[in-house]
C-alpha positions as CSV (number, residue, x, y, z in Angstrom):
1,X,24.5,-10.5,-31.0
2,X,25.0,-7.0,-29.7
3,X,21.3,-6.5,-29.2
4,X,20.9,-9.7,-27.2
5,X,24.0,-8.7,-25.2
6,X,22.4,-5.2,-24.6
7,X,19.0,-6.8,-23.7
8,X,20.7,-9.2,-21.2
9,X,22.5,-6.2,-19.5
10,X,19.3,-4.1,-19.5
11,X,17.3,-6.8,-17.9
12,X,19.9,-7.4,-15.4
13,X,20.0,-3.8,-14.4
14,X,16.3,-3.6,-14.2
15,X,16.2,-6.7,-12.0
16,X,18.7,-5.1,-9.7
17,X,16.9,-1.9,-9.6
18,X,13.6,-3.5,-8.6
19,X,14.8,-5.8,-6.1
20,X,13.7,-4.9,-2.8
21,X,14.4,-5.3,0.9
22,X,12.2,-6.6,3.8
23,X,13.2,-6.6,7.6
24,X,11.8,-8.0,10.6
25,X,10.5,-5.8,13.4
26,X,9.6,-6.7,17.0
27,X,5.9,-6.7,18.0
28,X,6.4,-7.7,21.5
29,X,3.5,-10.1,21.3
30,X,3.0,-13.8,20.2
31,X,-0.7,-13.5,19.4
32,X,-1.9,-13.8,15.9
33,X,-1.9,-10.4,14.1
34,X,-4.6,-10.1,11.6
35,X,-4.4,-6.6,9.8
36,X,-2.4,-3.5,9.4
37,X,-3.2,0.1,8.5
38,X,-1.3,3.4,8.2
39,X,-2.8,6.9,8.3
40,X,-3.1,9.0,5.2
41,X,-0.5,11.9,4.5
42,X,0.3,14.3,6.0
43,X,0.8,11.7,8.8
44,X,3.8,9.7,8.0
45,X,5.9,7.1,10.0
46,X,2.9,5.7,11.8
47,X,1.3,2.3,11.6
48,X,-1.5,0.3,13.5
49,X,-1.8,-3.4,13.9
50,X,-4.8,-5.5,15.3
51,X,-4.8,-9.1,16.3
52,X,-6.3,-11.9,18.5
53,X,-6.7,-11.4,22.3
54,X,-7.7,-7.7,21.8
55,X,-4.2,-6.7,20.8
56,X,-3.6,-3.4,19.2
57,X,-0.2,-2.1,18.3
58,X,1.0,1.4,17.2
59,X,4.2,2.7,15.9
60,X,5.2,6.4,15.5
61,X,8.7,5.9,14.1
62,X,8.3,3.4,11.1
63,X,8.1,0.2,13.3
64,X,11.4,0.7,15.0
65,X,9.3,0.5,18.1
66,X,5.6,-0.9,18.6
67,X,3.6,0.1,21.5
68,X,0.7,-2.1,22.8
69,X,-2.2,0.3,23.0
70,X,-4.9,-2.3,23.8
71,X,-6.0,-0.9,27.1
72,X,-9.7,-1.3,27.6
73,X,-10.4,-3.8,24.9
74,X,-11.3,-7.3,26.3
75,X,-8.8,-10.0,25.7
76,X,-11.5,-12.5,24.8
77,X,-12.2,-10.4,21.4
78,X,-10.1,-11.3,18.3
79,X,-9.8,-8.2,16.3
80,X,-9.8,-8.7,12.5
81,X,-9.6,-5.4,10.7
82,X,-8.4,-1.9,11.6
83,X,-8.5,1.4,9.8
84,X,-6.2,4.3,10.8
85,X,-7.9,7.5,9.9
86,X,-5.3,9.9,11.4
87,X,-2.8,10.1,14.1
88,X,-5.5,10.3,16.8
89,X,-8.7,8.5,15.4
90,X,-8.6,4.7,14.6
91,X,-11.4,2.0,14.2
92,X,-10.9,-1.6,14.8
93,X,-13.3,-4.5,14.7
94,X,-13.6,-8.1,16.1
95,X,-15.8,-10.7,17.5
96,X,-16.1,-12.4,21.0
97,X,-16.7,-16.2,21.6
98,X,-20.4,-15.7,21.9
99,X,-20.6,-14.4,18.3
100,X,-21.0,-10.7,19.0
101,X,-19.1,-8.4,16.6
102,X,-17.8,-4.9,17.7
103,X,-16.4,-1.8,16.5
104,X,-14.0,0.0,18.8
105,X,-13.0,3.6,18.3
106,X,-10.2,5.7,19.8
107,X,-9.8,9.5,19.3
108,X,-6.5,9.7,21.4
109,X,-4.2,7.6,19.8
110,X,-5.2,4.5,21.5
111,X,-5.1,5.6,25.1
112,X,-8.7,4.9,25.5
113,X,-11.2,2.9,23.4
114,X,-15.0,2.9,23.2
115,X,-17.5,0.6,21.6
116,X,-19.5,2.3,18.9
117,X,-21.3,-0.5,17.3
118,X,-22.3,-4.1,18.2
119,X,-24.1,-6.7,16.1
120,X,-24.7,-10.5,16.6
121,X,-24.6,-13.3,14.2
122,X,-22.4,-11.6,11.6
123,X,-18.6,-11.1,10.9
124,X,-17.3,-7.7,10.2
125,X,-15.0,-7.8,7.1
126,X,-13.5,-4.4,7.0
127,X,-13.7,-0.7,6.8
128,X,-14.0,1.7,3.8
129,X,-13.8,5.5,3.6
130,X,-15.2,8.1,1.2
131,X,-14.0,11.6,2.0
132,X,-14.6,11.4,5.7
133,X,-17.8,9.2,5.6
134,X,-17.0,5.7,6.9
135,X,-18.3,2.3,6.0
136,X,-18.3,-1.1,7.6
137,X,-18.7,-4.3,5.3
138,X,-20.0,-7.4,7.1
139,X,-21.4,-10.8,6.3
140,X,-24.8,-11.2,5.0
141,X,-27.8,-11.6,7.5
142,X,-31.5,-12.5,6.5
143,X,-30.5,-12.4,2.8
144,X,-28.9,-8.9,2.8
145,X,-25.4,-7.8,3.1
146,X,-24.7,-5.9,6.3
147,X,-23.3,-2.4,5.3
148,X,-23.1,0.3,7.9
149,X,-22.2,4.0,7.4
150,X,-21.1,6.8,9.8
151,X,-21.1,10.4,8.8
152,X,-19.9,11.6,12.3
153,X,-16.6,10.3,12.6
154,X,-17.6,6.8,13.8
155,X,-19.7,8.0,16.7
156,X,-22.7,6.2,15.4
157,X,-23.4,3.8,12.5
158,X,-26.7,3.3,10.4
159,X,-27.5,1.1,7.6
160,X,-30.4,3.2,6.0
161,X,-30.2,3.5,2.2
162,X,-27.4,0.8,2.0
163,X,-29.5,-2.2,1.0
164,X,-27.6,-4.9,-1.0
165,X,-29.4,-8.3,-1.4
166,X,-27.4,-11.4,-0.9
167,X,-27.2,-13.7,-4.0
168,X,-27.8,-17.3,-2.9
169,X,-25.7,-18.2,-0.1
170,X,-22.8,-16.0,-0.9
171,X,-20.4,-14.5,1.8
172,X,-17.4,-12.5,1.8
173,X,-13.8,-12.5,3.5
174,X,-12.2,-10.6,6.2
175,X,-10.1,-7.7,5.0
176,X,-11.3,-8.2,1.4
177,X,-12.6,-4.6,1.5
178,X,-10.8,-1.6,-0.3
179,X,-11.8,1.9,-0.9
180,X,-10.4,4.6,-3.1
181,X,-11.6,8.2,-3.5
182,X,-15.5,7.5,-4.0
183,X,-15.2,3.9,-4.8
184,X,-15.5,0.8,-2.6
185,X,-14.9,-2.9,-3.4
186,X,-15.4,-6.1,-1.6
187,X,-14.8,-9.7,-2.4
188,X,-17.1,-12.7,-2.2
189,X,-17.2,-16.5,-2.7
190,X,-19.5,-16.2,-5.6
191,X,-17.2,-15.4,-8.7
192,X,-17.9,-11.7,-8.2
193,X,-16.8,-8.7,-6.4
194,X,-19.1,-5.8,-5.5
195,X,-18.2,-2.2,-6.5
196,X,-20.0,1.0,-5.4
197,X,-19.6,4.7,-6.1
198,X,-20.4,7.0,-3.2
199,X,-21.6,4.1,-1.1
200,X,-24.7,3.3,-3.3
201,X,-25.7,1.6,-6.5
202,X,-23.9,-1.5,-5.8
203,X,-22.5,-3.4,-8.9
204,X,-21.8,-7.0,-9.0
205,X,-18.6,-7.5,-11.4
206,X,-17.7,-11.0,-12.5
207,X,-14.2,-12.4,-11.5
208,X,-14.4,-15.6,-13.5
209,X,-12.3,-17.7,-13.6
210,X,-11.7,-16.8,-9.9
211,X,-14.4,-18.0,-7.5
212,X,-13.2,-16.7,-4.2
213,X,-12.0,-13.0,-4.1
214,X,-10.1,-13.4,-0.7
215,X,-8.3,-10.1,-1.0
216,X,-8.7,-7.0,-3.4
217,X,-6.6,-3.9,-3.8
218,X,-6.6,-1.0,-6.3
219,X,-3.9,1.5,-6.9
220,X,-4.1,5.3,-6.7
221,X,-3.6,6.8,-10.0
222,X,-3.2,10.2,-11.5
223,X,-6.3,9.8,-13.8
224,X,-9.8,8.4,-13.4
225,X,-9.5,6.9,-16.9
226,X,-8.1,3.7,-15.6
227,X,-7.8,2.0,-12.3
228,X,-5.4,-0.9,-11.8
229,X,-6.0,-3.5,-9.1
230,X,-5.5,-7.3,-8.4
231,X,-7.7,-9.9,-6.7
232,X,-6.6,-13.1,-5.2
233,X,-7.5,-16.5,-4.3
234,X,-5.1,-19.4,-5.1
235,X,-4.4,-17.6,-8.2
236,X,-4.3,-13.6,-9.0
237,X,-6.3,-11.8,-11.5
238,X,-5.8,-8.1,-12.6
239,X,-8.2,-5.3,-13.8
240,X,-7.3,-2.1,-15.4
241,X,-10.7,-0.6,-15.5
242,X,-11.6,-0.4,-11.7
243,X,-12.8,-4.1,-11.7
244,X,-15.1,-4.2,-14.7
245,X,-13.1,-6.8,-16.3
246,X,-10.3,-9.2,-15.2
247,X,-7.5,-11.2,-16.6
248,X,-5.6,-14.0,-15.1
249,X,-1.9,-13.4,-14.2
250,X,1.0,-15.8,-13.7
251,X,0.9,-16.7,-10.0
252,X,3.6,-18.2,-8.0
253,X,3.3,-20.1,-4.8
254,X,1.0,-22.7,-3.2
255,X,-2.0,-22.2,-1.1
256,X,-4.5,-19.2,-0.7
257,X,-3.7,-15.6,-1.0
258,X,-4.0,-14.1,2.5
259,X,-3.4,-10.4,1.5
260,X,-2.7,-8.1,-1.3
261,X,-1.2,-4.6,-1.4
262,X,0.0,-2.0,-3.9
263,X,3.2,0.0,-3.9
264,X,2.6,3.6,-2.6
265,X,5.0,5.0,-5.5
266,X,5.4,2.7,-8.1
267,X,2.4,2.5,-10.6
268,X,1.6,-1.2,-11.4
269,X,3.7,-2.7,-8.5
270,X,1.8,-5.2,-6.3
271,X,2.4,-7.7,-3.6
272,X,0.4,-10.7,-2.4
273,X,1.2,-13.0,0.6
274,X,0.7,-16.9,0.8
275,X,1.8,-18.8,4.0
276,X,5.3,-17.6,5.0
277,X,6.1,-15.8,1.5
278,X,5.7,-12.5,0.0
279,X,5.4,-12.2,-3.9
280,X,5.8,-9.4,-6.1
281,X,5.4,-8.7,-9.9
282,X,7.7,-7.8,-12.6
283,X,7.0,-5.3,-15.4
284,X,5.4,-8.1,-17.3
285,X,3.1,-8.9,-14.5
286,X,4.7,-12.2,-13.7
287,X,4.8,-12.7,-9.8
288,X,7.8,-14.2,-8.2
289,X,9.0,-14.9,-4.6
290,X,10.5,-11.7,-2.9
291,X,10.8,-12.6,0.8
292,X,10.5,-15.6,3.0
293,X,9.5,-15.0,6.7
294,X,11.7,-16.6,9.3
295,X,8.6,-18.1,11.1
296,X,4.9,-18.0,11.0
297,X,2.4,-17.5,8.2
298,X,1.4,-14.2,6.8
299,X,-2.4,-13.1,7.5
300,X,-2.4,-9.6,5.8
301,X,-0.1,-7.1,4.1
302,X,-1.1,-3.4,4.0
303,X,0.2,-0.1,2.3
304,X,-1.5,3.3,2.5
305,X,-3.2,4.2,-0.6
306,X,-2.4,7.8,-0.5
307,X,1.4,7.4,-0.8
308,X,2.6,6.6,2.6
309,X,6.0,4.9,2.5
310,X,4.9,2.5,5.0
311,X,4.3,-1.2,3.9
312,X,3.9,-3.9,6.5
313,X,3.0,-7.6,6.5
314,X,1.9,-9.4,9.6
315,X,1.8,-12.9,10.7
316,X,-0.1,-15.6,12.9
317,X,3.0,-15.7,15.4
318,X,3.2,-11.9,16.1
319,X,5.8,-11.4,13.5
320,X,6.0,-8.2,11.5
321,X,7.8,-7.5,8.2
322,X,8.4,-4.1,6.9
323,X,9.4,-3.1,3.3
324,X,12.2,-0.7,3.3
325,X,12.2,0.3,-0.3
326,X,13.9,-0.4,-3.6
327,X,17.6,-1.1,-3.9
328,X,18.9,1.7,-6.0
329,X,16.7,4.4,-4.6
330,X,16.4,4.8,-1.0
331,X,13.9,6.7,1.1
332,X,15.9,9.0,3.3
333,X,12.9,10.5,5.1
334,X,9.1,10.6,4.8
335,X,8.9,14.0,6.5
336,X,7.3,16.3,4.1
337,X,9.7,18.9,2.4
338,X,8.4,22.4,1.8
339,X,9.8,22.6,-1.8
340,X,11.3,20.6,-4.5
341,X,15.0,20.4,-4.4
342,X,17.9,18.7,-6.1
343,X,21.2,18.5,-4.0
344,X,24.8,18.5,-5.2
345,X,26.0,14.9,-5.7
346,X,28.5,13.6,-3.2
347,X,31.3,12.8,-3.5
348,X,32.1,15.2,-6.4
349,X,34.5,14.6,-8.2
350,X,33.9,10.8,-7.8
351,X,35.4,7.5,-8.8
352,X,33.4,5.4,-9.8
353,X,30.1,6.1,-7.9
354,X,28.3,9.0,-6.5
355,X,25.1,9.7,-4.5
356,X,22.4,12.1,-5.7
357,X,19.8,13.3,-3.3
358,X,16.5,15.1,-3.9
359,X,13.2,16.0,-2.3
360,X,9.5,15.9,-3.3
361,X,7.1,18.1,-1.5
362,X,3.4,17.7,-0.8
363,X,1.8,19.1,-4.0
364,X,-0.8,21.2,-2.4
365,X,1.8,23.1,-0.2
366,X,4.0,24.5,-2.9
367,X,3.4,26.6,-6.1
368,X,5.7,24.4,-7.9
369,X,3.1,21.6,-8.0
370,X,0.9,23.6,-10.2
371,X,-0.2,21.8,-13.4
372,X,0.2,18.3,-11.8
373,X,-3.1,16.6,-11.5
374,X,-3.8,14.6,-8.3
375,X,-4.6,15.1,-4.6
376,X,-2.0,16.0,-2.1
377,X,0.1,13.0,-1.0
378,X,-0.9,11.1,-4.2
379,X,2.7,11.3,-5.5
380,X,4.1,12.7,-8.7
381,X,5.9,11.2,-11.7
382,X,9.7,11.9,-11.4
383,X,12.5,11.5,-13.9
384,X,16.1,11.7,-13.1
385,X,18.6,11.4,-16.1
386,X,22.3,11.7,-16.7
387,X,23.7,13.5,-19.7
388,X,27.2,13.8,-21.1
389,X,29.1,17.0,-22.0
390,X,27.5,16.9,-25.5
391,X,24.2,16.6,-24.0
392,X,23.5,12.9,-25.0
393,X,21.2,11.1,-22.7
394,X,23.3,8.3,-21.3
395,X,21.1,6.8,-18.8
396,X,17.9,7.0,-16.8
397,X,18.3,6.6,-13.0
398,X,14.7,7.1,-12.1
399,X,11.4,7.1,-14.0
400,X,8.5,6.5,-11.3
401,X,5.8,8.0,-9.2
402,X,7.1,9.1,-5.9
403,X,5.3,10.1,-2.7
404,X,6.4,13.1,-0.6
405,X,9.8,12.6,1.1
406,X,13.6,12.7,0.7
407,X,15.4,10.3,-1.5
408,X,18.9,9.3,-2.6
409,X,20.1,7.3,-5.7
410,X,23.5,6.0,-6.6
411,X,25.0,6.4,-9.9
412,X,27.9,4.0,-10.9
413,X,30.2,5.5,-13.6
414,X,32.3,2.6,-14.0
415,X,31.3,2.2,-17.6
416,X,31.8,5.8,-18.6
417,X,35.0,7.8,-19.4
418,X,36.3,10.6,-17.1
419,X,34.7,13.8,-17.8
420,X,31.9,16.4,-16.9
421,X,28.4,15.1,-16.7
422,X,25.0,16.7,-16.0
423,X,22.1,15.2,-14.1
424,X,18.6,16.6,-14.4
425,X,15.6,16.0,-12.2
426,X,12.1,16.5,-13.7
427,X,9.1,16.3,-11.2
428,X,5.8,17.8,-12.0
429,X,6.7,21.4,-13.2
430,X,10.0,21.3,-11.4
431,X,13.1,20.9,-13.5
432,X,16.7,21.4,-12.2
433,X,20.1,20.5,-13.5
434,X,23.5,20.2,-11.9
435,X,27.0,19.3,-12.9
436,X,29.2,16.4,-11.7
437,X,32.8,15.2,-12.5
438,X,33.8,11.7,-12.9
439,X,37.5,11.6,-12.4
440,X,39.4,8.3,-12.8
């Protein structure tokens, strides 16, 4: 009986911890929005959105304000995909009514746009990046997939050496393109996804029982041994080996998946969108409804794979939803601290709850990041525990990967007696302990 009660309480606590918040933001437009992208660290707080009627939106303050930076893009072009490289350079692609597809490029944060590539009779699906080399995946033409590459920051695009034959009459899906380090994936309607290392030697990987891979996403991990990702149509499938094999997951909601995203800090945390709903998974990989839009249907959801705190979902009525973080741990700032730090809890003494604040730096900028594998911005596994005066481990407040930033977390001591307690933060090679007093 005690074990059942303990398990129930633990489950309740975990459910409370992983519950999350979404807020609505104002786009200033009513056009259908089709894709969202945010730059890689060290650029934080920025996001880019593209949509129908040549719309491009930009934020520099986490979406509190969105500016229309569409000047120079014809309104008869519907923009379907967008890739924010940094705070200045962005690519977006779309098509006009006559069937010509375009790539537009800005190098001054959207003040001006130039056409860097056009092609007829194809649809551009989305962009990929491998360490400064950019790729465009487009629909097949003349029995070959249209794959283009730029090695000069998008000034010119070439398909030489990128031959991938079309199998039968297969085609793909807009924004079902994803890249991570040296890997690229894109989805098809042919019970397969394609995967490439370094932009060549494409492999066809079966997604059976899924026929249509309308959206695919993989998560940035601290090891190359595994790579966790999901792929969606009506149902969701999951791979833990970079897409080589897939298993079906419990999927909620009716209709087709319109987008997938992974959490920038929590390993194994995913979302997908269907109609006006956002779903997320539990630790057991069972997906459940997390948020319902006030109006409109979701067309895309995106999170930066390098650890940016920004996660946005966009809709067909100009609506924007932003993920604001986990309840229990709050992101105070995504500005990059110079060093690890653990602050004194406040208030102290306290009754019954107190706030603990700490900072995680960009690993490459601090010697305290030594010994932690992974690139700058990828995040670091962080553990925060509370101990009693005898040194007994009484609770774990945090055990997850975090991207650079400043965080706070609450501890409720209602179920513990008055006395002296210790809290310890371990993040990478950094460890620090402080005292706090619970006084009832």
